[in-house]
KOLLOLO-864766 format. One record per residue: residue number from 1; x, y, z of N, C-alpha, C in turn. Coordinates in steps of 0.1 Angstrom, whole numbers. Layout:
// KOLLOLO-864766
ATOM  resi   n_c1   n_c2   n_c3  ca_c1  ca_c2  ca_c3   c_c1   c_c2   c_c3
ATOM   NUM      X      Y      Z      X      Y      Z      X      Y      Z
...
END
This chain:
// KOLLOLO-864766
ATOM  resi   n_c1   n_c2   n_c3  ca_c1  ca_c2  ca_c3   c_c1   c_c2   c_c3
ATOM     1   -543    884   -852   -552    872   -853   -562    875   -863
ATOM     2   -566    865   -870   -576    866   -880   -590    868   -874
ATOM     3   -600    874   -882   -613    876   -876   -619    862   -872
ATOM     4   -617    852   -880   -621    839   -876   -610    829   -880
ATOM     5   -609    818   -873   -600    807   -877   -603    803   -892
ATOM     6   -615    802   -895   -619    798   -909   -613    807   -919
ATOM     7   -613    820   -917   -607    829   -927   -593    827   -928
ATOM     8   -586    825   -916   -571    823   -916   -568    811   -925
ATOM     9   -575    800   -922   -572    787   -929   -575    788   -944
ATOM    10   -586    796   -948   -589    797   -962   -577    805   -969
ATOM    11   -573    816   -963   -562    823   -969   -549    815   -970
ATOM    12   -546    809   -958   -534    801   -958   -534    790   -967
ATOM    13   -545    783   -968   -546    771   -976   -545    774   -991
ATOM    14   -550    786   -995   -550    788  -1010   -538    796  -1014
ATOM    15   -535    807  -1008   -524    816  -1013   -511    809  -1013
ATOM    16   -509    800  -1003   -495    795  -1001   -491    787  -1014
ATOM    17   -500    782  -1022   -497    774  -1033   -489    782  -1043
ATOM    18   -495    793  -1047   -488    802  -1057   -476    808  -1051
ATOM    19   -476    812  -1038   -465    818  -1032   -453    809  -1031
ATOM    20   -455    797  -1027   -444    787  -1027   -438    786  -1041
ATOM    21   -446    786  -1051   -440    784  -1064   -433    797  -1068
ATOM    22   -438    809  -1065   -432    821  -1069   -420    824  -1060
ATOM    23   -421    821  -1047   -409    824  -1038   -397    816  -1042
ATOM    24   -399    804  -1047   -387    796  -1051   -380    802  -1063
ATOM    25   -388    809  -1071   -382    816  -1083   -375    828  -1078
ATOM    26   -381    835  -1068   -374    847  -1063   -361    844  -1057
ATOM    27   -359    832  -1051   -347    829  -1045   -335    828  -1055
ATOM    28   -339    826  -1068   -330    825  -1079   -329    838  -1086
ATOM    29   -336    848  -1082   -337    861  -1090   -325    870  -1087
ATOM    30   -320    876  -1097   -309    886  -1095   -312    899  -1102
ATOM    31   -305    909  -1099   -308    922  -1104   -307    922  -1119
ATOM    32   -315    931  -1125   -315    933  -1140   -301    935  -1145
ATOM    33   -298    927  -1156   -285    929  -1161   -275    918  -1156
ATOM    34   -279    911  -1146   -270    901  -1141   -270    888  -1149
ATOM    35   -280    886  -1157   -282    874  -1165   -289    878  -1178
ATOM    36   -291    869  -1187   -298    871  -1199   -313    871  -1198
ATOM    37   -318    868  -1186   -332    867  -1183   -337    880  -1178
ATOM    38   -348    885  -1185   -354    897  -1181   -361    896  -1168
ATOM    39   -359    905  -1159   -365    905  -1146   -380    908  -1147
ATOM    40   -389    902  -1138   -403    905  -1139   -406    920  -1137
ATOM    41   -417    925  -1143   -420    939  -1141   -422    942  -1127
ATOM    42   -417    953  -1123   -419    957  -1109   -408    952  -1099
ATOM    43   -399    943  -1105   -388    938  -1096   -379    949  -1092
ATOM    44   -372    948  -1081   -363    958  -1076   -353    952  -1066
ATOM    45   -341    957  -1066   -331    951  -1057   -336    954  -1043
ATOM    46   -336    943  -1035   -340    944  -1021   -329    945  -1012
ATOM    47   -331    952  -1000   -320    952   -990   -317    938   -984
ATOM    48   -306    936   -978   -303    923   -972   -314    919   -962
ATOM    49   -319    907   -963   -330    903   -955   -326    904   -940
ATOM    50   -314    901   -936   -310    901   -922   -309    915   -916
ATOM    51   -310    925   -924   -310    939   -919   -324    944   -916
ATOM    52   -334    936   -919   -348    941   -918   -354    936   -905
ATOM    53   -357    945   -896   -362    942   -883   -377    946   -881
ATOM    54   -382    953   -890   -396    958   -889   -401    964   -902
ATOM    55   -414    968   -902   -419    973   -915   -413    986   -918
ATOM    56   -414    990   -931   -408   1003   -935   -417   1014   -929
ATOM    57   -411   1026   -928   -418   1038   -923   -430   1040   -932
ATOM    58   -440   1046   -926   -453   1048   -934   -450   1058   -946
ATOM    59   -453   1053   -958   -451   1061   -970   -463   1070   -972
ATOM    60   -461   1082   -977   -471   1091   -980   -476   1090   -995
ATOM    61   -488   1094   -997   -494   1095  -1011   -500   1109  -1013
ATOM    62   -497   1115  -1024   -503   1128  -1027   -516   1125  -1034
ATOM    63   -527   1129  -1028   -540   1127  -1034   -543   1137  -1045
ATOM    64   -552   1133  -1054   -556   1142  -1065   -564   1153  -1058
ATOM    65   -563   1165  -1065   -569   1177  -1059   -584   1176  -1058
ATOM    66   -590   1169  -1068   -605   1168  -1068   -608   1154  -1070
ATOM    67   -620   1150  -1064   -625   1136  -1066   -630   1135  -1081
ATOM    68   -627   1124  -1087   -631   1122  -1101   -646   1121  -1102
ATOM    69   -652   1126  -1113   -666   1125  -1115   -669   1112  -1122
ATOM    70   -681   1106  -1118   -685   1094  -1124   -694   1097  -1136
ATOM    71   -692   1090  -1147   -700   1091  -1158   -714   1086  -1155
ATOM    72   -724   1094  -1157   -738   1090  -1154   -741   1089  -1139
ATOM    73   -733   1094  -1131   -735   1093  -1116   -747   1101  -1112
ATOM    74   -754   1097  -1102   -765   1104  -1097   -765   1103  -1082
ATOM    75   -775   1109  -1075   -774   1109  -1060   -775   1096  -1054
ATOM    76   -778   1085  -1061   -779   1072  -1055   -765   1065  -1057
ATOM    77   -756   1070  -1065   -743   1064  -1067   -734   1065  -1055
ATOM    78   -725   1055  -1053   -716   1056  -1042   -706   1068  -1044
ATOM    79   -702   1075  -1034   -693   1086  -1036   -680   1082  -1041
ATOM    80   -674   1090  -1049   -661   1087  -1055   -651   1087  -1043
ATOM    81   -642   1077  -1044   -632   1075  -1033   -619   1083  -1037
ATOM    82   -611   1087  -1027   -599   1094  -1030   -589   1086  -1038
ATOM    83   -582   1093  -1047   -573   1087  -1056   -560   1094  -1056
ATOM    84   -548   1088  -1059   -536   1095  -1059   -535   1104  -1071
ATOM    85   -527   1114  -1070   -525   1124  -1081   -517   1118  -1092
ATOM    86   -519   1123  -1105   -512   1118  -1116   -497   1120  -1115
ATOM    87   -494   1132  -1110   -480   1135  -1108   -473   1126  -1098
ATOM    88   -479   1123  -1087   -473   1114  -1078   -471   1100  -1084
ATOM    89   -482   1095  -1091   -481   1082  -1097   -469   1081  -1108
ATOM    90   -468   1092  -1116   -457   1092  -1126   -444   1091  -1119
ATOM    91   -442   1099  -1109   -429   1099  -1102   -426   1086  -1095
ATOM    92   -435   1081  -1087   -432   1069  -1080   -432   1056  -1088
ATOM    93   -440   1056  -1099   -439   1044  -1108   -425   1044  -1115
ATOM    94   -420   1056  -1118   -407   1056  -1124   -396   1052  -1115
ATOM    95   -397   1057  -1102   -386   1054  -1093   -386   1040  -1088
ATOM    96   -398   1033  -1087   -399   1020  -1082   -399   1009  -1092
ATOM    97   -403   1012  -1104   -405   1002  -1114   -419    995  -1113
ATOM    98   -427    999  -1104   -440    993  -1103   -449    998  -1115
ATOM    99   -456    989  -1122   -465    994  -1132   -474   1005  -1127
ATOM   100   -476   1015  -1134   -483   1027  -1129   -497   1023  -1124
ATOM   101   -504   1015  -1132   -518   1012  -1129   -519   1003  -1116
ATOM   102   -509    994  -1114   -509    987  -1102   -506    996  -1090
ATOM   103   -497   1005  -1092   -494   1015  -1081   -506   1023  -1077
ATOM   104   -514   1026  -1087   -526   1034  -1084   -535   1026  -1075
ATOM   105   -536   1013  -1077   -545   1005  -1069   -540   1004  -1055
ATOM   106   -527   1002  -1053   -521   1002  -1039   -522   1015  -1032
ATOM   107   -519   1026  -1039   -519   1039  -1033   -534   1044  -1030
ATOM   108   -543   1040  -1039   -557   1043  -1037   -562   1037  -1025
ATOM   109   -558   1024  -1022   -563   1017  -1010   -558   1024   -998
ATOM   110   -545   1029   -998   -540   1036   -987   -548   1048   -984
ATOM   111   -552   1056   -994   -560   1068   -992   -573   1065   -986
ATOM   112   -580   1054   -991   -593   1050   -986   -592   1046   -971
ATOM   113   -582   1038   -968   -581   1033   -955   -576   1043   -945
ATOM   114   -569   1053   -950   -565   1064   -941   -577   1071   -935
ATOM   115   -588   1071   -943   -601   1077   -938   -609   1067   -930
ATOM   116   -609   1055   -936   -618   1044   -930   -613   1038   -917
ATOM   117   -600   1035   -917   -593   1029   -906   -580   1036   -903
ATOM   118   -580   1048   -898   -568   1056   -897   -558   1050   -887
ATOM   119   -563   1042   -877   -554   1036   -867   -546   1025   -873
ATOM   120   -550   1019   -884   -542   1009   -890   -529   1013   -896
ATOM   121   -529   1025   -902   -517   1032   -908   -511   1023   -919
ATOM   122   -520   1017   -926   -515   1009   -938   -509   1019   -948
ATOM   123   -498   1015   -954   -492   1022   -965   -489   1013   -977
ATOM   124   -489   1020   -989   -489   1012  -1001   -477   1003  -1003
ATOM   125   -465   1005   -997   -454    996  -1000   -457    981   -995
ATOM   126   -465    980   -984   -469    967   -980   -477    960   -990
ATOM   127   -487    967   -995   -496    961  -1006   -488    958  -1018
ATOM   128   -478    967  -1022   -470    965  -1033   -461    952  -1031
ATOM   129   -456    951  -1019   -448    939  -1016   -456    926  -1018
ATOM   130   -468    926  -1013   -477    914  -1015   -480    913  -1030
ATOM   131   -483    924  -1037   -487    923  -1051   -476    917  -1059
ATOM   132   -463    921  -1056   -452    916  -1064   -450    901  -1061
ATOM   133   -450    897  -1048   -447    883  -1045   -459    874  -1050
ATOM   134   -471    879  -1049   -482    871  -1054   -484    869  -1069
ATOM   135   -481    880  -1076   -485    880  -1091   -476    889  -1099
ATOM   136   -465    894  -1094   -457    903  -1102   -466    915  -1106
ATOM   137   -474    920  -1097   -483    931  -1100   -492    928  -1111
ATOM   138   -498    916  -1111   -508    912  -1121   -503    908  -1134
ATOM   139   -489    906  -1135   -483    902  -1148   -479    887  -1148
ATOM   140   -481    880  -1137   -475    867  -1136   -480    857  -1147
ATOM   141   -493    859  -1152   -499    850  -1162   -496    854  -1176
ATOM   142   -488    865  -1177   -484    870  -1191   -492    882  -1195
ATOM   143   -501    887  -1187   -508    899  -1191   -503    911  -1183
ATOM   144   -512    920  -1181   -509    932  -1174   -522    938  -1168
ATOM   145   -521    948  -1160   -532    955  -1155   -536    966  -1165
ATOM   146   -549    965  -1170   -553    974  -1180   -558    988  -1174
ATOM   147   -561    997  -1182   -565   1010  -1178   -577   1010  -1168
ATOM   148   -585   1000  -1169   -597   1000  -1160   -594    993  -1147
ATOM   149   -581    988  -1145   -577    982  -1133   -578    967  -1133
ATOM   150   -584    961  -1143   -586    947  -1144   -574    941  -1152
ATOM   151   -569    929  -1147   -559    922  -1154   -563    918  -1168
ATOM   152   -554    919  -1178   -558    915  -1192   -558    900  -1193
ATOM   153   -551    893  -1185   -551    879  -1184   -553    875  -1169
ATOM   154   -564    867  -1166   -567    864  -1153   -555    856  -1146
ATOM   155   -551    860  -1134   -541    853  -1127   -548    843  -1118
ATOM   156   -547    830  -1121   -554    820  -1114   -544    809  -1109
ATOM   157   -545    805  -1097   -536    795  -1091   -540    781  -1095
ATOM   158   -532    771  -1090   -535    757  -1093   -547    752  -1085
ATOM   159   -554    741  -1089   -565    736  -1081   -561    733  -1066
ATOM   160   -569    737  -1057   -567    734  -1043   -574    721  -1040
ATOM   161   -567    710  -1045   -573    697  -1044   -566    688  -1034
ATOM   162   -558    693  -1026   -551    685  -1016   -538    680  -1021
ATOM   163   -534    682  -1033   -521    678  -1038   -512    690  -1038
ATOM   164   -499    688  -1041   -489    699  -1042   -489    707  -1029
ATOM   165   -490    701  -1018   -489    708  -1005   -501    717  -1003
ATOM   166   -512    715  -1009   -524    723  -1007   -534    717   -998
ATOM   167   -543    725   -992   -554    719   -985   -566    718   -994
ATOM   168   -573    707   -994   -584    706  -1004   -595    715  -1000
ATOM   169   -599    723  -1010   -610    733  -1008   -620    731  -1020
ATOM   170   -630    723  -1019   -640    721  -1030   -645    735  -1034
ATOM   171   -650    735  -1046   -655    748  -1053   -665    755  -1044
ATOM   172   -664    768  -1042   -673    776  -1035   -680    787  -1043
ATOM   173   -675    789  -1055   -680    800  -1063   -687    796  -1076
ATOM   174   -689    782  -1078   -694    778  -1090   -686    781  -1103
ATOM   175   -673    783  -1100   -664    787  -1111   -665    801  -1116
ATOM   176   -672    809  -1109   -675    823  -1113   -662    831  -1115
ATOM   177   -653    829  -1105   -640    837  -1106   -628    830  -1111
ATOM   178   -628    816  -1108   -616    809  -1111   -618    799  -1123
ATOM   179   -630    798  -1128   -633    789  -1139   -633    775  -1136
ATOM   180   -632    771  -1123   -632    757  -1119   -644    754  -1110
ATOM   181   -652    745  -1115   -664    741  -1107   -662    729  -1098
ATOM   182   -649    724  -1098   -647    713  -1089   -639    717  -1076
ATOM   183   -628    726  -1078   -620    730  -1067   -618    745  -1068
ATOM   184   -616    751  -1056   -613    765  -1056   -598    767  -1060
ATOM   185   -595    779  -1065   -582    783  -1069   -580    798  -1064
ATOM   186   -567    801  -1061   -564    815  -1058   -566    824  -1070
ATOM   187   -571    836  -1068   -575    844  -1080   -570    859  -1078
ATOM   188   -567    864  -1090   -565    879  -1091   -551    883  -1087
ATOM   189   -548    896  -1089   -534    901  -1086   -530    900  -1072
ATOM   190   -540    899  -1062   -537    897  -1048   -540    883  -1043
ATOM   191   -544    874  -1052   -545    860  -1049   -554    856  -1037
ATOM   192   -567    860  -1039   -577    856  -1029   -582    843  -1032
ATOM   193   -587    835  -1022   -595    823  -1024   -609    828  -1026
ATOM   194   -617    822  -1035   -631    827  -1038   -639    828  -1025
ATOM   195   -639    819  -1016   -647    819  -1004   -642    831   -995
ATOM   196   -629    833   -995   -624    845   -987   -628    858   -994
ATOM   197   -628    858  -1007   -632    870  -1014   -647    873  -1011
ATOM   198   -655    863  -1009   -669    865  -1006   -671    872   -993
ATOM   199   -661    871   -984   -662    878   -971   -656    891   -972
ATOM   200   -644    893   -979   -636    905   -978   -637    914   -991
ATOM   201   -643    908  -1001   -643    915  -1014   -649    930  -1013
ATOM   202   -642    939  -1019   -645    953  -1018   -646    959  -1032
ATOM   203   -654    969  -1034   -655    975  -1047   -653    990  -1046
ATOM   204   -643    995  -1054   -640   1009  -1055   -650   1017  -1063
ATOM   205   -655   1010  -1073   -664   1016  -1083   -679   1016  -1078
ATOM   206   -682   1008  -1069   -696   1007  -1065   -703    995  -1071
ATOM   207   -696    989  -1081   -702    977  -1088   -699    965  -1079
ATOM   208   -702    953  -1085   -698    941  -1078   -683    940  -1076
ATOM   209   -678    936  -1065   -664    935  -1063   -658    925  -1072
ATOM   210   -646    928  -1078   -640    920  -1088   -625    917  -1083
ATOM   211   -623    904  -1080   -609    901  -1075   -598    902  -1086
ATOM   212   -602    903  -1098   -593    905  -1109   -590    920  -1112
ATOM   213   -596    928  -1104   -594    943  -1105   -585    947  -1094
ATOM   214   -574    954  -1097   -564    958  -1087   -570    968  -1077
ATOM   215   -579    976  -1081   -584    986  -1072   -592    978  -1061
ATOM   216   -601    969  -1065   -609    962  -1056   -601    952  -1048
ATOM   217   -591    945  -1054   -583    936  -1047   -574    942  -1037
ATOM   218   -568    954  -1040   -559    960  -1031   -567    966  -1019
ATOM   219   -579    971  -1021   -587    976  -1010   -591    965  -1001
ATOM   220   -595    953  -1007   -599    942   -999   -587    937   -991
ATOM   221   -576    936   -997   -564    931   -990   -560    941   -979
ATOM   222   -561    954   -981   -559    963   -970   -568    962   -959
ATOM   223   -581    960   -961   -590    958   -950   -587    945   -943
ATOM   224   -583    935   -950   -580    922   -944   -568    923   -935
ATOM   225   -558    930   -940   -546    932   -931   -548    941   -919
ATOM   226   -558    950   -920   -561    959   -909   -570    953   -899
ATOM   227   -575    941   -901   -585    935   -892   -580    934   -878
ATOM   228   -589    933   -869   -586    931   -855   -578    943   -849
ATOM   229   -580    955   -854   -574    967   -848   -559    968   -850
ATOM   230   -554    961   -860   -539    962   -861   -534    976   -864
ATOM   231   -522    978   -859   -514    990   -863   -502    985   -871
ATOM   232   -502    988   -884   -492    982   -893   -479    989   -892
ATOM   233   -477    999   -884   -464   1005   -881   -457    997   -869
ATOM   234   -465    988   -863   -459    980   -852   -454    967   -859
ATOM   235   -442    964   -855   -435    952   -861   -444    939   -859
ATOM   236   -449    938   -846   -456    926   -843   -469    925   -850
ATOM   237   -476    937   -851   -489    937   -859   -487    935   -874
ATOM   238   -476    941   -879   -473    939   -893   -471    924   -896
ATOM   239   -462    918   -888   -459    904   -891   -472    895   -889
ATOM   240   -480    898   -879   -492    891   -877   -501    892   -889
ATOM   241   -502    904   -895   -511    906   -906   -506    898   -918
ATOM   242   -493    898   -921   -488    891   -933   -489    876   -931
ATOM   243   -488    872   -919   -489    857   -916   -503    853   -918
ATOM   244   -513    861   -916   -527    857   -919   -529    856   -934
ATOM   245   -521    864   -942   -522    863   -956   -516    850   -961
ATOM   246   -505    846   -955   -498    834   -958   -490    830   -946
ATOM   247   -493    818   -940   -486    814   -928   -473    808   -932
ATOM   248   -463    816   -936   -450    811   -940   -440    822   -936
ATOM   249   -430    819   -929   -419    829   -925   -412    833   -937
ATOM   250   -410    825   -947   -403    829   -960   -411    839   -967
ATOM   251   -424    837   -967   -433    847   -974   -432    860   -967
ATOM   252   -433    860   -953   -432    873   -946   -419    880   -949
ATOM   253   -408    873   -950   -395    879   -953   -394    884   -967
ATOM   254   -400    877   -977   -400    882   -991   -409    895   -992
ATOM   255   -420    895   -986   -429    907   -986   -422    919   -979
ATOM   256   -416    916   -968   -409    927   -960   -398    933   -969
ATOM   257   -390    924   -975   -379    930   -983   -384    938   -995
ATOM   258   -394    934  -1002   -399    942  -1013   -406    955  -1008
ATOM   259   -413    954   -997   -420    966   -991   -409    976   -988
ATOM   260   -398    972   -981   -387    982   -978   -381    987   -991
ATOM   261   -379    979  -1001   -372    983  -1013   -381    994  -1020
ATOM   262   -394    991  -1021   -403   1001  -1027   -404   1014  -1020
ATOM   263   -405   1013  -1006   -405   1025   -998   -393   1033   -999
ATOM   264   -381   1026  -1000   -368   1033  -1001   -367   1040  -1015
ATOM   265   -371   1033  -1025   -370   1039  -1039   -379   1050  -1041
ATOM   266   -391   1050  -1034   -400   1061  -1036   -395   1074  -1030
END
């Protein structure tokens, strides 16, 4: 269950727009080499959907040996959060096809939440499944995730104006994140609604949370999925969590298939 019905509706009302558009494309997707069309970055052959009965087993992340130092940091700065090791990132990015900087965001969120909410047992393949379905790991708009974690081209959904099977959500952020001062739009590599981001937005760097940054967006998504004391190794809790992100059975199936594929490839 969502923390509040309002949050559930906000997420469902906004994210479903881009997901419906993207999912229909995935239904036509085939493995690389099967056609003349290049597969999206981070795509991977998924197991048959009818063979998936629960979330993948929890995937491990090798943390870096030492916490990174912050340039100009002082005693008032937020402590550095745990990050995955370079060797782990190189190996898993190669085996899964996930862009390395996107994988760093997903795996970093797992390490943070392992300390913050250990009972949730969130692991990075779930975030990677969502990230692929939502935005092809931040590349859906034609850009990529840069070295600083921010997308080089903002991923912004269509106006949530009540058309195209959307629920009308008038602007809540003054266009700060989505550039639209009339209607809200889903934003960033994890496709948050601005008003939902205002509730769940998280910052890895200690600066203002940025929905266009994969580190912040993945951590916020992880906290959202873990809400209400969920244990994401439980099939029921996992499905409940994904449904709060998008209340669509097709969406749950897509995310589950990609999560399993990434976990298996790693």
